[in-house]
Backbone as CSV, one residue per row, in Angstrom:
resi,resn,N_x,N_y,N_z,CA_x,CA_y,CA_z,C_x,C_y,C_z
1,MET,-32.506,33.001,28.066,-31.336,32.355,28.605,-31.639,30.923,29.004
2,VAL,-32.109,30.174,28.064,-32.418,28.767,28.285,-31.146,28.000,28.628
3,TRP,-30.055,28.394,28.017,-28.794,27.688,28.227,-28.416,27.640,29.703
4,CYS,-28.603,28.710,30.419,-28.240,28.779,31.827,-29.103,27.877,32.710
5,LYS,-30.313,27.588,32.266,-31.214,26.781,33.074,-31.067,25.283,32.808
6,MET,-30.223,24.890,31.845,-30.067,23.467,31.531,-29.308,22.765,32.642
7,SER,-29.602,21.489,32.794,-28.872,20.701,33.788,-27.472,20.411,33.257
8,GLY,-26.633,19.870,34.080,-25.260,19.561,33.701,-25.177,18.608,32.518
9,LYS,-26.078,17.609,32.490,-26.069,16.643,31.396,-26.447,17.305,30.081
10,LYS,-27.423,18.196,30.117,-27.868,18.864,28.894,-26.808,19.825,28.381
11,LYS,-26.038,20.426,29.277,-24.957,21.319,28.865,-23.831,20.532,28.197
12,ALA,-23.636,19.316,28.628,-22.548,18.498,28.099,-22.830,17.996,26.685
13,ILE,-24.093,17.817,26.341,-24.445,17.257,25.033,-23.929,18.126,23.885
14,PRO,-24.186,19.437,23.857,-23.643,20.242,22.751,-22.116,20.219,22.714
15,PHE,-21.493,20.200,23.897,-20.040,20.142,23.958,-19.527,18.838,23.354
16,ILE,-20.141,17.723,23.706,-19.721,16.415,23.196,-19.927,16.338,21.685
17,ILE,-21.059,16.821,21.200,-21.327,16.825,19.759,-20.278,17.672,19.039
18,GLY,-19.992,18.831,19.569,-18.979,19.704,18.968,-17.607,19.050,18.963
19,LEU,-17.255,18.399,20.054,-15.974,17.707,20.147,-15.895,16.583,19.127
20,CYS,-16.956,15.800,19.008,-16.988,14.698,18.036,-16.838,15.214,16.610
21,LEU,-17.547,16.283,16.281,-17.449,16.855,14.939,-16.045,17.379,14.665
22,THR,-15.450,18.016,15.654,-14.084,18.522,15.503,-13.106,17.379,15.277
23,LEU,-13.201,16.312,16.065,-12.315,15.165,15.908,-12.520,14.484,14.561
24,ALA,-13.763,14.363,14.123,-14.047,13.759,12.820,-13.438,14.594,11.705
25,PHE,-13.556,15.920,11.809,-12.985,16.815,10.810,-11.463,16.677,10.775
26,ILE,-10.839,16.661,11.927,-9.384,16.522,12.004,-8.959,15.181,11.400
27,GLY,-9.696,14.120,11.697,-9.390,12.810,11.131,-9.479,12.807,9.624
28,CYS,-10.495,13.442,9.074,-10.652,13.522,7.619,-9.527,14.328,6.992
29,VAL,-9.172,15.428,7.608,-8.104,16.263,7.075,-6.793,15.493,7.074
30,ARG,-6.506,14.791,8.159,-5.247,14.032,8.242,-5.218,12.927,7.198
31,GLN,-6.329,12.247,6.956,-6.355,11.186,5.963,-6.212,11.743,4.562
32,ASN,-6.634,12.956,4.322,-6.546,13.538,2.999,-5.153,14.065,2.679
33,ARG,-4.238,13.952,3.608,-2.873,14.383,3.320,-2.285,13.545,2.198
34,TYR,-2.711,12.310,2.088,-2.204,11.446,1.027,-3.383,10.850,0.260
35,LEU,-3.425,11.119,-1.015,-4.448,10.543,-1.878,-3.766,9.848,-3.044
36,PRO,-4.015,8.547,-3.223,-3.421,7.860,-4.367,-3.986,8.402,-5.681
37,ALA,-3.201,8.297,-6.733,-3.614,8.782,-8.054,-4.164,7.633,-8.893
38,ASN,-4.852,7.993,-9.942,-5.380,7.017,-10.887,-4.432,6.907,-12.080
39,TYR,-4.292,5.701,-12.595,-3.379,5.443,-13.702,-4.016,4.507,-14.720
40,THR,-3.535,4.621,-15.953,-3.856,3.618,-16.962,-2.803,2.522,-16.865
41,LYS,-3.061,1.421,-17.508,-2.116,0.304,-17.507,-0.766,0.745,-18.084
42,GLU,-0.787,1.481,-19.167,0.453,1.941,-19.795,1.211,2.910,-18.894
43,GLU,0.503,3.752,-18.168,1.165,4.684,-17.252,1.865,3.945,-16.115
44,VAL,1.257,2.870,-15.636,1.899,2.083,-14.577,3.161,1.411,-15.120
45,LYS,3.091,0.882,-16.316,4.289,0.302,-16.939,5.389,1.357,-17.061
46,ASP,4.991,2.549,-17.499,5.969,3.629,-17.650,6.581,4.039,-16.317
47,LEU,5.790,4.032,-15.246,6.343,4.343,-13.919,7.511,3.426,-13.608
48,TYR,7.329,2.146,-13.879,8.422,1.199,-13.611,9.572,1.399,-14.594
49,ARG,9.254,1.505,-15.858,10.308,1.636,-16.881,11.166,2.885,-16.676
50,LEU,10.569,3.952,-16.171,11.310,5.191,-15.940,12.046,5.201,-14.601
51,ASN,11.667,4.295,-13.684,12.244,4.291,-12.326,12.636,2.900,-11.844
52,PRO,13.266,2.059,-12.666,13.540,0.696,-12.190,14.441,0.650,-10.956
53,GLU,15.420,1.546,-10.893,16.334,1.546,-9.741,15.584,1.867,-8.449
54,LEU,14.658,2.817,-8.518,13.871,3.171,-7.337,13.058,1.976,-6.853
55,PHE,12.397,1.285,-7.762,11.598,0.126,-7.367,12.482,-1.006,-6.847
56,HIS,13.660,-1.189,-7.428,14.579,-2.219,-6.927,15.042,-1.870,-5.514
57,GLU,15.338,-0.591,-5.272,15.723,-0.150,-3.921,14.578,-0.370,-2.939
58,LEU,13.360,-0.083,-3.377,12.193,-0.293,-2.517,12.075,-1.760,-2.128
59,VAL,12.171,-2.640,-3.092,12.026,-4.074,-2.827,13.108,-4.540,-1.860
60,THR,14.335,-4.117,-2.084,15.430,-4.484,-1.176,15.163,-3.956,0.223
61,THR,14.712,-2.719,0.323,14.416,-2.095,1.619,13.319,-2.856,2.354
62,ILE,12.227,-3.147,1.671,11.097,-3.836,2.300,11.468,-5.263,2.675
63,ALA,12.048,-5.993,1.726,12.324,-7.418,1.937,13.420,-7.676,2.966
64,SER,14.272,-6.698,3.212,15.365,-6.911,4.171,15.044,-6.399,5.573
65,ASN,13.857,-5.850,5.770,13.522,-5.250,7.063,12.710,-6.239,7.909
66,LYS,13.402,-6.961,8.774,12.743,-7.975,9.612,11.744,-7.362,10.597
67,ALA,12.071,-6.214,11.150,11.162,-5.585,12.122,9.832,-5.247,11.445
68,PHE,9.878,-4.685,10.248,8.648,-4.361,9.523,7.856,-5.629,9.259
69,PHE,8.526,-6.685,8.823,7.829,-7.931,8.515,7.220,-8.551,9.776
70,GLU,7.969,-8.592,10.855,7.493,-9.261,12.071,6.500,-8.418,12.866
71,GLU,6.735,-7.128,12.961,5.894,-6.261,13.789,4.789,-5.564,12.997
72,GLY,4.954,-5.453,11.687,4.006,-4.709,10.868,2.815,-5.522,10.383
73,ARG,2.668,-6.734,10.896,1.553,-7.593,10.489,0.621,-7.825,11.664
74,VAL,-0.637,-8.069,11.355,-1.636,-8.342,12.390,-1.478,-9.762,12.917
75,SER,-1.183,-10.712,12.021,-0.987,-12.107,12.412,0.070,-12.721,11.505
76,GLN,0.446,-13.954,11.798,1.473,-14.598,10.981,0.981,-14.889,9.567
77,TYR,-0.310,-14.826,9.333,-0.863,-15.102,8.005,-1.348,-13.842,7.301
78,SER,-0.968,-12.691,7.792,-1.351,-11.458,7.117,-0.116,-10.816,6.490
79,ASP,-0.367,-10.022,5.484,0.712,-9.312,4.815,1.087,-8.079,5.636
80,ALA,2.278,-7.587,5.393,2.705,-6.314,5.981,2.527,-5.269,4.889
81,ASP,1.910,-4.149,5.223,1.690,-3.151,4.185,1.928,-1.737,4.687
82,ILE,2.094,-0.852,3.717,2.253,0.577,3.976,1.267,1.260,3.034
83,ILE,0.364,2.071,3.577,-0.671,2.667,2.730,-0.481,4.165,2.484
84,SER,0.529,4.748,3.087,0.834,6.149,2.818,2.214,6.452,3.405
85,PRO,2.789,7.568,3.020,4.078,7.931,3.617,3.956,8.304,5.088
86,TYR,2.713,8.386,5.588,2.455,8.725,6.992,2.052,7.503,7.808
87,ASP,2.120,6.336,7.213,1.699,5.094,7.853,2.521,4.846,9.116
88,ALA,1.881,4.271,10.116,2.569,3.959,11.380,3.722,2.981,11.169
89,ALA,3.658,2.166,10.121,4.714,1.181,9.838,6.042,1.836,9.476
90,MET,6.035,3.113,9.172,7.279,3.798,8.800,8.280,3.834,9.953
91,VAL,7.835,3.601,11.178,8.753,3.618,12.325,9.783,2.495,12.247
92,TYR,9.523,1.478,11.461,10.438,0.335,11.362,11.596,0.593,10.401
93,PHE,11.618,1.751,9.766,12.617,2.034,8.746,13.546,3.162,9.178
94,SER,14.799,3.084,8.710,15.772,4.149,8.974,15.405,5.372,8.134
95,GLU,16.056,6.468,8.390,15.789,7.696,7.621,16.092,7.485,6.138
96,ALA,17.172,6.796,5.822,17.521,6.535,4.414,16.466,5.642,3.755
97,GLU,15.995,4.641,4.483,14.957,3.752,3.945,13.633,4.500,3.762
98,LYS,13.326,5.382,4.704,12.097,6.184,4.583,12.128,7.039,3.320
99,LYS,13.291,7.568,2.983,13.404,8.404,1.779,13.071,7.588,0.523
100,ILE,13.487,6.347,0.483,13.183,5.478,-0.658,11.674,5.223,-0.731
101,ILE,11.083,4.879,0.396,9.639,4.601,0.440,8.853,5.860,0.081
102,GLU,9.265,6.990,0.623,8.586,8.252,0.319,8.712,8.606,-1.160
103,ALA,9.862,8.288,-1.767,10.035,8.554,-3.206,9.054,7.716,-4.025
104,VAL,8.813,6.482,-3.608,7.814,5.664,-4.305,6.426,6.251,-4.084
105,PHE,6.133,6.715,-2.885,4.821,7.308,-2.615,4.607,8.622,-3.375
106,GLU,5.671,9.233,-3.855,5.509,10.404,-4.717,4.833,10.024,-6.036
107,THR,4.883,8.745,-6.408,4.187,8.271,-7.612,2.720,7.967,-7.317
108,LYS,2.304,8.137,-6.074,0.916,8.020,-5.604,0.312,6.622,-5.753
109,PRO,0.998,5.576,-5.249,0.376,4.245,-5.274,-0.716,4.137,-4.207
110,TYR,-1.545,3.142,-4.364,-2.578,2.842,-3.369,-1.945,2.193,-2.145
111,MET,-0.963,1.291,-2.395,-0.393,0.537,-1.279,0.895,-0.150,-1.708
112,ILE,1.782,-0.342,-0.724,2.958,-1.198,-0.869,2.740,-2.366,0.079
113,LEU,2.866,-3.575,-0.431,2.554,-4.766,0.356,3.718,-5.747,0.308
114,TYR,4.015,-6.366,1.455,5.005,-7.438,1.523,4.260,-8.708,1.910
115,ASP,4.341,-9.705,1.055,3.616,-10.963,1.205,3.936,-11.647,2.537
116,TYR,2.921,-12.263,3.132,3.079,-12.921,4.433,4.100,-14.060,4.387
117,ALA,4.341,-14.631,3.205,5.303,-15.727,3.066,6.646,-15.234,2.516
118,CYS,6.839,-13.933,2.485,8.086,-13.314,2.014,8.406,-13.654,0.564
119,ARG,7.382,-13.870,-0.258,7.625,-14.240,-1.654,7.735,-13.035,-2.564
120,PHE,7.033,-11.949,-2.243,7.043,-10.805,-3.152,6.680,-9.512,-2.438
121,VAL,7.070,-8.423,-3.093,6.636,-7.079,-2.738,5.740,-6.632,-3.881
122,LYS,4.610,-6.021,-3.533,3.658,-5.582,-4.557,3.328,-4.110,-4.327
123,VAL,3.396,-3.349,-5.414,3.029,-1.931,-5.373,1.783,-1.789,-6.245
124,THR,0.678,-1.356,-5.647,-0.601,-1.291,-6.355,-1.009,0.149,-6.611
125,TYR,-1.452,0.390,-7.828,-1.961,1.690,-8.259,-3.423,1.538,-8.629
126,ILE,-4.237,2.547,-8.338,-5.660,2.519,-8.674,-5.815,2.779,-10.170
127,ASN,-6.712,2.015,-10.802,-6.900,2.209,-12.238,-7.703,3.467,-12.530
128,GLU,-7.812,3.767,-13.808,-8.387,5.045,-14.235,-9.849,5.251,-13.856
129,ASP,-10.629,4.172,-13.670,-12.041,4.360,-13.312,-12.361,3.950,-11.871
130,ASN,-11.323,3.810,-11.047,-11.467,3.471,-9.618,-12.110,2.115,-9.367
131,SER,-12.183,1.250,-10.348,-12.860,-0.035,-10.149,-11.922,-1.120,-9.631
132,SER,-10.637,-0.977,-9.823,-9.669,-1.966,-9.338,-8.285,-1.322,-9.396
133,GLY,-7.266,-2.118,-9.573,-5.922,-1.569,-9.608,-4.988,-2.358,-10.484
134,TYR,-3.836,-1.775,-10.712,-2.747,-2.424,-11.431,-1.622,-2.612,-10.422
135,SER,-1.058,-3.805,-10.379,-0.009,-4.074,-9.399,1.290,-4.450,-10.069
136,LEU,2.356,-3.845,-9.578,3.705,-4.246,-9.960,4.159,-5.236,-8.900
137,LEU,4.436,-6.453,-9.316,4.826,-7.500,-8.376,6.298,-7.818,-8.595
138,PHE,7.052,-7.826,-7.507,8.486,-8.103,-7.536,8.738,-9.346,-6.699
139,TRP,9.116,-10.438,-7.341,9.350,-11.705,-6.657,10.621,-11.595,-5.832
140,THR,10.538,-11.868,-4.537,11.698,-11.726,-3.646,12.225,-13.060,-3.149
141,ALA,11.518,-14.132,-3.439,11.905,-15.439,-2.901,13.036,-16.083,-3.689
142,GLY,13.660,-15.365,-4.581,14.740,-15.919,-5.380,14.174,-16.658,-6.575
143,LYS,13.969,-15.939,-7.644,13.291,-16.503,-8.813,14.010,-17.749,-9.339
144,ASN,15.329,-17.712,-9.395,16.070,-18.879,-9.895,15.940,-20.070,-8.960
145,GLU,16.050,-19.833,-7.663,15.992,-20.916,-6.693,14.582,-21.479,-6.547
146,ASN,13.588,-20.655,-6.761,12.198,-21.062,-6.556,11.374,-20.890,-7.833
147,GLU,11.968,-21.255,-8.958,11.289,-21.029,-10.229,9.960,-21.775,-10.310
148,GLN,9.903,-22.960,-9.753,8.650,-23.713,-9.779,7.571,-22.986,-8.964
149,GLU,7.903,-22.524,-7.767,6.931,-21.788,-6.953,6.502,-20.500,-7.656
150,PHE,7.460,-19.810,-8.260,7.168,-18.594,-9.003,6.176,-18.896,-10.138
151,ASN,6.450,-19.910,-10.918,5.566,-20.269,-12.031,4.188,-20.716,-11.545
152,GLU,4.140,-21.431,-10.438,2.851,-21.844,-9.869,2.044,-20.637,-9.394
153,TYR,2.719,-19.659,-8.822,2.017,-18.464,-8.358,1.436,-17.695,-9.550
154,ILE,2.203,-17.570,-10.603,1.724,-16.891,-11.812,0.530,-17.641,-12.391
155,LYS,0.619,-18.951,-12.447,-0.491,-19.776,-12.945,-1.731,-19.579,-12.067
156,HIS,-1.514,-19.540,-10.775,-2.596,-19.306,-9.806,-3.280,-17.962,-10.078
157,LEU,-2.494,-16.924,-10.276,-3.056,-15.601,-10.550,-3.884,-15.599,-11.831
158,LYS,-3.373,-16.259,-12.836,-4.057,-16.269,-14.133,-5.375,-17.030,-14.080
159,SER,-5.419,-18.097,-13.313,-6.619,-18.939,-13.329,-7.638,-18.578,-12.255
160,LEU,-7.257,-18.698,-11.011,-8.196,-18.536,-9.911,-8.787,-17.130,-9.819
161,TYR,-7.939,-16.131,-9.902,-8.404,-14.761,-9.727,-8.638,-14.019,-11.035
162,LYS,-8.417,-14.703,-12.135,-8.671,-14.116,-13.460,-7.905,-12.819,-13.678
163,TYR,-6.611,-12.914,-13.501,-5.744,-11.767,-13.735,-5.005,-11.934,-15.051
164,GLU,-4.704,-10.823,-15.681,-3.750,-10.817,-16.771,-2.397,-10.588,-16.125
165,VAL,-1.422,-11.374,-16.520,-0.092,-11.265,-15.941,0.884,-11.009,-17.078
166,GLU,1.634,-9.930,-16.957,2.561,-9.539,-18.014,3.947,-9.336,-17.409
167,LEU,4.907,-10.022,-17.955,6.287,-9.868,-17.513,6.852,-8.604,-18.154
168,ILE,7.156,-7.603,-17.339,7.713,-6.353,-17.864,9.205,-6.520,-18.096
169,ASP,9.876,-7.102,-17.136,11.263,-7.524,-17.309,11.497,-8.676,-16.331
170,TYR,12.706,-9.139,-16.258,13.001,-10.298,-15.416,12.587,-10.063,-13.971
171,TYR,12.570,-8.837,-13.546,12.377,-8.480,-12.147,10.942,-8.083,-11.796
172,CYS,10.177,-7.650,-12.804,8.888,-7.023,-12.520,7.772,-7.648,-13.348
173,ILE,6.647,-7.895,-12.681,5.452,-8.447,-13.319,4.314,-7.459,-13.107
174,LEU,3.532,-7.201,-14.152,2.354,-6.344,-14.029,1.130,-7.253,-13.936
175,ILE,0.336,-7.039,-12.886,-0.882,-7.829,-12.675,-2.069,-6.899,-12.887
176,THR,-2.965,-7.328,-13.781,-4.132,-6.537,-14.130,-5.365,-7.402,-14.034
177,PRO,-6.391,-7.001,-13.305,-7.642,-7.776,-13.291,-8.260,-7.778,-14.682
178,LYS,-8.744,-8.939,-15.101,-9.434,-9.019,-16.388,-10.767,-8.324,-16.282
179,ARG,-11.197,-7.710,-17.344,-12.490,-7.002,-17.352,-13.501,-7.794,-18.116
């Protein structure tokens, strides 16, 4: 009965270790509730082509939500993002808006991001070998009104970060890291 002869501090150590392991396990289980899927470039294109209305609703929902934009960022120079349907940022959305966001998360993206300058919403999917991702970018700053800024951003993506940029339709751009 060594256990009975231990001091109070020694009795607490196994309890604390057990508590830490339990909390770590619970944290892992909760994070595993949502796992993004892997996609090929063509599969990501097909996701958009088969669901353009859903993505348009998502962009409208994200871009029109001032509370999410203002409160969902760490600083004025950071983007606002949602990384799962369980993200804390979901509190900024109505029940109807949550249904739209959750419907997009049924396609298992890595993240939904709203640019810090309110220029675009980006939905990123992990590529087939987990080395990077494919992003659907939706320009929200008014493509006609800001065509020069839009074109400069595309040029920036192509040159500085070495991305392939493909216009899927007037509303959606696919961004792929060059290999």
